[in-house]
LOKOL-467874 format. One line per field, with one value per residue (C-alpha): residue number from 0; residue in three letters; x, y, z. Coordinates in pm, whole numbers, plus 50000, padded with zeros to 5 digits. Layout:
N
i <- (NUM;...)
aa <- (ALA;...)
c1 <- (X;...)
c2 <- (Y;...)
c3 <- (Z;...)
This chain:
409
i <- (0;1;2;3;4;5;6;7;8;9;10;11;12;13;14;15;16;17;18;19;20;21;22;23;24;25;26;27;28;29;30;31;32;33;34;35;36;37;38;39;40;41;42;43;44;45;46;47;48;49;50;51;52;53;54;55;56;57;58;59;60;61;62;63;64;65;66;67;68;69;70;71;72;73;74;75;76;77;78;79;80;81;82;83;84;85;86;87;88;89;90;91;92;93;94;95;96;97;98;99;100;101;102;103;104;105;106;107;108;109;110;111;112;113;114;115;116;117;118;119;120;121;122;123;124;125;126;127;128;129;130;131;132;133;134;135;136;137;138;139;140;141;142;143;144;145;146;147;148;149;150;151;152;153;154;155;156;157;158;159;160;161;162;163;164;165;166;167;168;169;170;171;172;173;174;175;176;177;178;179;180;181;182;183;184;185;186;187;188;189;190;191;192;193;194;195;196;197;198;199;200;201;202;203;204;205;206;207;208;209;210;211;212;213;214;215;216;217;218;219;220;221;222;223;224;225;226;227;228;229;230;231;232;233;234;235;236;237;238;239;240;241;242;243;244;245;246;247;248;249;250;251;252;253;254;255;256;257;258;259;260;261;262;263;264;265;266;267;268;269;270;271;272;273;274;275;276;277;278;279;280;281;282;283;284;285;286;287;288;289;290;291;292;293;294;295;296;297;298;299;300;301;302;303;304;305;306;307;308;309;310;311;312;313;314;315;316;317;318;319;320;321;322;323;324;325;326;327;328;329;330;331;332;333;334;335;336;337;338;339;340;341;342;343;344;345;346;347;348;349;350;351;352;353;354;355;356;357;358;359;360;361;362;363;364;365;366;367;368;369;370;371;372;373;374;375;376;377;378;379;380;381;382;383;384;385;386;387;388;389;390;391;392;393;394;395;396;397;398;399;400;401;402;403;404;405;406;407;408)
aa <- (MET;SER;ARG;HIS;LEU;LEU;ILE;LEU;GLY;GLY;GLY;THR;ALA;GLY;THR;ILE;MET;ALA;ASN;SER;LEU;ARG;ARG;ARG;LEU;PRO;ALA;SER;ASP;TRP;SER;ILE;THR;VAL;VAL;ASP;ARG;SER;ASP;ARG;HIS;LEU;TYR;GLN;PRO;GLY;LEU;LEU;PHE;LEU;PRO;PHE;GLY;GLN;TYR;GLU;GLU;SER;ASP;ILE;ILE;ARG;SER;THR;ARG;ASP;PHE;ILE;PRO;GLN;GLY;VAL;GLU;PHE;MET;GLN;ALA;GLU;VAL;ASP;GLN;ILE;LEU;PRO;GLU;ASP;HIS;ALA;VAL;THR;VAL;LYS;ASP;GLY;ARG;THR;LEU;LYS;TYR;ASP;LEU;LEU;ILE;ILE;ALA;THR;GLY;CYS;ARG;THR;ALA;PRO;GLU;GLU;THR;ALA;GLY;MET;LEU;GLY;PRO;LYS;TRP;ARG;VAL;ASN;VAL;HIS;ASP;PHE;TYR;THR;LEU;ASP;GLY;SER;ARG;ALA;LEU;ARG;GLU;LYS;LEU;LYS;THR;PHE;PRO;GLY;GLY;ARG;VAL;VAL;VAL;HIS;ILE;ASN;GLU;MET;PRO;ILE;LYS;CYS;PRO;VAL;ALA;PRO;LEU;GLU;PHE;THR;PHE;LEU;ALA;ASP;THR;PHE;PHE;ARG;GLU;ARG;GLY;ILE;ARG;ASP;LYS;VAL;THR;LEU;THR;TYR;VAL;THR;PRO;LEU;SER;GLY;ALA;PHE;THR;LYS;PRO;LYS;ALA;SER;LYS;LYS;LEU;GLY;HIS;LEU;LEU;GLY;ASP;LYS;GLY;ILE;GLU;LEU;VAL;THR;GLU;PHE;VAL;ALA;GLU;LYS;VAL;ASP;GLN;GLU;ASN;ASN;LYS;LEU;VAL;CYS;PHE;ASP;GLY;ARG;GLU;VAL;PRO;TYR;ASP;LEU;LEU;VAL;THR;THR;PRO;THR;ASN;MET;GLY;ASP;GLN;ALA;VAL;ARG;ARG;SER;ALA;LEU;GLY;ASP;ASP;LEU;ASP;PHE;ILE;ALA;THR;ASN;LYS;HIS;THR;LEU;GLN;SER;ILE;GLU;TYR;LYS;ASP;VAL;PHE;VAL;ILE;GLY;ASP;ALA;THR;ASN;LEU;PRO;ALA;SER;LYS;ALA;GLY;SER;VAL;ALA;HIS;PHE;GLU;SER;GLU;THR;LEU;ALA;ASP;ASN;ILE;LEU;ARG;HIS;ILE;ALA;GLY;ASP;PRO;LEU;LYS;GLU;GLU;PHE;ASP;GLY;HIS;SER;ASN;CYS;PHE;ILE;GLU;SER;GLY;ASN;GLY;LYS;ALA;LEU;LEU;ILE;ASP;PHE;ASN;TYR;ASP;TYR;GLU;PRO;HIS;GLU;GLY;GLY;PHE;PRO;PHE;SER;PHE;GLY;PRO;MET;ARG;LEU;LEU;GLU;GLU;SER;ARG;ILE;ASN;HIS;TRP;GLY;LYS;LEU;ALA;PHE;ARG;HIS;ILE;TYR;TRP;ASN;VAL;LEU;LEU;ARG;ALA;TRP;PRO;LEU;PRO;GLY;ILE;SER;ARG;GLN;LYS;LYS;LYS;PRO;VAL;GLU;SER)
c1 <- (50000;50133;50245;50188;50437;50265;50447;50291;50399;50467;50725;51099;51164;50849;50895;51259;51162;50882;51120;51403;51195;50980;51300;51419;51105;50946;50607;50468;50551;50502;50246;50340;50107;50201;49950;49963;49705;49830;49862;50120;50487;50663;51036;51079;51426;51262;51052;51367;51392;51024;50999;51284;51135;51419;51183;50828;50576;50601;50967;50891;50560;50500;50236;50303;50196;50470;50729;50548;50687;50483;50366;50313;49963;49923;49633;49543;49408;49481;49605;49390;49561;49853;49778;50100;49953;49698;49933;49682;49640;49309;49247;49003;48749;48697;48906;49145;49470;49645;50019;50298;50565;50517;50744;50647;50766;50509;50757;50706;50490;50512;50311;50283;50001;50262;50390;50167;50070;50227;49892;49750;49578;49912;50000;50111;50077;50408;50465;50560;50707;50857;50846;50504;50388;50122;50372;50637;50382;50263;50620;50701;50423;50535;50897;50798;50688;50871;51004;51266;51283;51373;51374;51408;51470;51384;51406;51154;51306;51504;51483;51363;51375;51676;51846;52044;51745;51676;52043;52021;51710;51898;52191;51961;51760;52081;52150;51785;51771;52107;51981;51668;51890;51739;51990;52085;51720;51707;51846;51877;51879;51913;51755;51823;51775;52123;52444;52577;52477;52456;52449;52806;53080;53318;53044;52882;53201;53232;52865;52876;53164;52965;52672;52904;53072;52733;52626;52368;52315;52321;52105;52168;52009;51678;51385;51067;50791;50555;50513;50373;50196;50042;50383;50576;50815;50955;50973;51215;51144;51433;51269;51474;51281;51364;51153;51062;50880;50890;50929;51024;50987;51051;50774;50810;50840;50643;50571;50254;49927;49853;50152;49995;49655;49832;50036;50353;50572;50751;50642;50704;50543;50869;50894;51155;51380;51702;51955;52164;51904;51598;51375;51112;51229;50891;50771;50987;50766;50773;51054;51079;51264;51318;51172;50935;51219;51362;51718;51987;52046;51943;51591;51694;51658;52020;51969;51656;51859;52140;51889;51702;52004;52050;51677;51628;51899;51748;51399;51538;51735;51427;51222;51496;51525;51884;52036;51990;52280;52367;52503;52340;52576;52373;52541;52425;52552;52398;52468;52427;52338;52548;52424;52581;52575;52786;52731;52910;52895;52903;52937;52906;52748;52676;53045;53226;53182;53172;53531;53742;53841;53710;53372;53260;53622;53929;54021;53678;53565;53360;53520;53383;53325;53429;53218;53228;53023;53057;52886;52603;52572;52567;52277;52081;52169;52035;51678;51737;51908;51618;51348;51543;51779;51719;51342;51382;51640;51919;52273;52466;52818;53099;52868;52870;52584;52834;53046;53413;53648;53781;54146;54343;54489)
c2 <- (50000;50345;50567;50940;51224;51551;51884;52188;52500;52570;52842;52807;52517;52319;52350;52241;51935;51840;51848;51670;51390;51325;51233;51012;50836;50569;50693;50342;50351;50715;50979;51340;51632;51998;52217;52597;52871;53063;52974;53253;53194;53507;53563;53722;53880;54089;54274;54468;54613;54679;55002;55156;55068;54829;54532;54506;54268;54048;53990;53841;53655;53326;53055;52809;52523;52606;52477;52174;51872;51624;51346;51574;51692;52061;52146;52512;52521;52677;52446;52456;52214;51973;51657;51454;51205;51111;51143;51391;51753;51935;52217;52507;52358;52064;51797;51576;51469;51159;51114;50868;51137;51510;51799;52133;52421;52681;52969;53273;53584;53944;54029;54409;54358;54238;54596;54855;55135;54988;54915;55259;55494;55589;55229;55245;55623;55708;55374;55112;54764;54594;54227;54175;54237;54486;54665;54684;54821;55091;55193;55225;55482;55665;55694;55834;56162;56168;56525;56461;56438;56183;55827;55554;55192;54966;54601;54521;54197;53896;53649;53781;53632;53755;53934;54166;54294;54600;54698;54655;54871;55144;55137;55136;55423;55627;55571;55632;55971;56071;55987;56193;56482;56509;56320;56648;56680;56330;56201;55822;55627;55251;55121;54766;54557;54411;54547;54625;54640;54260;53939;53827;54052;54062;54141;54380;54587;54602;54697;54948;55127;55132;55299;55561;55625;55694;55932;55692;55699;55363;55317;54985;54781;54952;54727;54902;54930;55108;55319;55658;55744;56060;56215;56024;55859;55513;55449;55209;55019;55210;55544;55644;55792;55811;56062;55993;56137;55799;55477;55165;54886;54515;54389;54088;53769;53465;53116;53029;53062;52694;52613;52818;52652;52316;52412;52290;52597;52821;53172;53291;52982;52832;52454;52275;52106;51909;52159;51895;51642;51865;51612;51740;51712;51569;51357;51112;51115;51496;51701;52079;52305;52671;52960;52735;52594;52732;52670;52926;52979;53259;53243;53274;53099;52982;52813;52636;52514;52376;52225;52057;51853;51708;51665;51474;51230;51196;51128;50832;50715;50743;50535;50271;50267;50395;50653;51010;51226;51483;51698;52038;52298;52619;52709;53041;53277;53594;53902;54235;54527;54822;55082;55252;54929;54735;54451;54240;53863;53676;53303;53148;52874;52784;52786;53009;53382;53559;53591;53717;53504;53390;53242;52991;52875;52993;53204;53359;53510;53683;53821;53770;54065;54311;54557;54498;54531;54161;54082;54315;54136;53809;53939;54030;53700;53505;53576;53374;53099;53095;53040;52798;52606;52643;52584;52280;52134;52118;52126;52452;52374;52457;52536;52272;52210;52237;52541;52485;52579;52927;52953;53133;53459)
c3 <- (50000;49905;50189;50207;50252;50339;50303;50469;50284;49918;49974;49925;50162;50083;49708;49724;49930;49690;49395;49573;49722;49416;49234;49519;49646;49421;49303;49343;49716;49809;49720;49796;49866;49913;50096;50082;50124;49821;49455;49412;49489;49612;49568;49908;49853;49582;49839;49928;49577;49506;49714;49515;49177;49092;49056;48933;49085;48775;48864;49205;49167;48987;49000;49282;49057;48807;49056;49195;49006;48809;49037;49337;49429;49510;49740;49783;50136;50473;50745;51055;51293;51292;51492;51519;51764;51497;51199;51058;50950;50926;50681;50712;50470;50705;50534;50727;50561;50691;50654;50719;50717;50764;50664;50817;50598;50700;50721;50938;50932;51045;51356;51389;51639;51890;51940;52104;51866;51553;51389;51465;51218;51054;50965;50602;50610;50774;50951;50694;50650;50345;50454;50294;49939;50050;50271;50000;49753;49994;50077;49707;49670;49984;49870;49529;49686;50020;50052;50319;50694;50959;50821;51084;50984;51275;51381;51651;51783;51670;51504;51170;50824;50628;50920;50692;50493;50715;50682;50306;50299;50486;50244;49941;50089;50120;49749;49654;49827;49677;49329;49395;49504;49852;50069;50241;50346;50496;50824;50827;51154;51198;51520;51637;51952;51896;52048;51701;51336;51299;51502;51426;51576;51279;51027;51276;51294;50914;50864;51148;50974;50651;50827;50971;50636;50481;50759;50901;51278;51457;51768;51946;52225;52155;52248;52140;52398;52161;51852;51954;51631;51772;51834;51565;51810;51862;52238;52408;52731;52892;52813;52508;52217;51848;51650;51288;50991;50817;51014;50817;51069;51070;51300;51525;51319;51433;51308;51120;51310;51245;51466;51745;51700;51722;52034;51862;51897;52146;52249;51892;51736;51610;51634;51845;51589;51612;51480;51302;51172;51110;51289;51530;51890;51993;51701;51507;51193;51172;51016;51009;50766;50685;50879;51078;51292;51616;51496;51586;51213;50982;50842;50478;50145;50141;50477;50351;50053;50269;50514;50230;50122;50470;50521;50194;50297;50643;50510;50316;50619;50839;50596;50587;50966;50958;51196;51082;50965;51229;50954;50915;51062;51028;50698;50560;50296;50169;49967;50148;49924;50039;49790;49489;49287;49535;49780;50037;50068;50399;50465;50813;51025;51387;51477;51226;51192;50855;50737;50449;50151;49815;49724;49612;49579;49769;49467;49418;49188;49460;49775;50125;50359;50090;49892;49518;49204;49126;49458;49358;49024;49218;49426;49113;48940;49236;49126;48808;49008;49253;48989;48772;48998;49371;49379;49155;49396;49140;49286;49299;49171;49410;49703;49975;50214;50500;50574;50506;50786;50714;50615;50887;50758)
């Protein structure tokens, strides 16, 4: 009798897993279903560029079904509850889906309601976000006619998906206002709950210098108590205030609401996951990937890609009754747009900080932790790689799932 693999989520991680496992699991033995509430697949890194007019919506939206492989069922439905004890998932239309193995790839969501005052009457008037399609659209319209003033880019709390995106937005905003000829009328401030510009000390120092070089104020260890929309101020729990004319905030990020309804997550609705095997801590027939996990790794597309290679192997090992590979090491790499047609590239994992050197090989051609135009071109080229290679779970030549030990300089 055929067994059933159920994948919750048709975003980056879920789509990669559907493609990878359909090629590796015999169709006569395993049926595969992907469940997602949306029939539109969003290239999330593109939301960074939409407000500045560098991308159009047609560049970052495709049909979800276009990337689901033949032999995999796609079900457009919203998950209601996950019931691991019953090996079942219920969806909002009342159906119950049984499974033999479950992969949870439900991602994460922004939760502006978690911060007092953020969703007040000026939400998407002069308080904006760019982590959602609606938010990015609204911010694009705002920036077209923004006359100048105090622009504050803000992270509410960690973790967030793509931790460098707010920094990138700040750098791109600096370039955008210069090109509009109004940079002298704009003060830019970057507000973060971290002790520096980024989570990793070496990269934080480099990025902090870049902010200073561009005349961007850095405000650290700022944990927002509320957004005072009446007085246009961001208020910290310690009493500090940062005034703004335009606030571009990254709201609290949380796991999918179905995780909350199922009581499977932590306080932020992220699921306890073995950080090396990707297996659920609580349920042996449940695996978790991408932004849905509580792993101490970046919530980013590159991480989902590296996770997927280990997870695909471990699904086959689990089916065969073999020990799982304790292999995933938190590997992440990402381009950081730094403005003026340049970008940096960082590469790190659980144990190793971002470091200098070449990528993807020791000789390059791209340089790590250095601004360059080739890194910027790499960032732009990634969109093509995403649609045509990464989502379809094809290998990326020269890029290992595990982080190589950095060469001592």
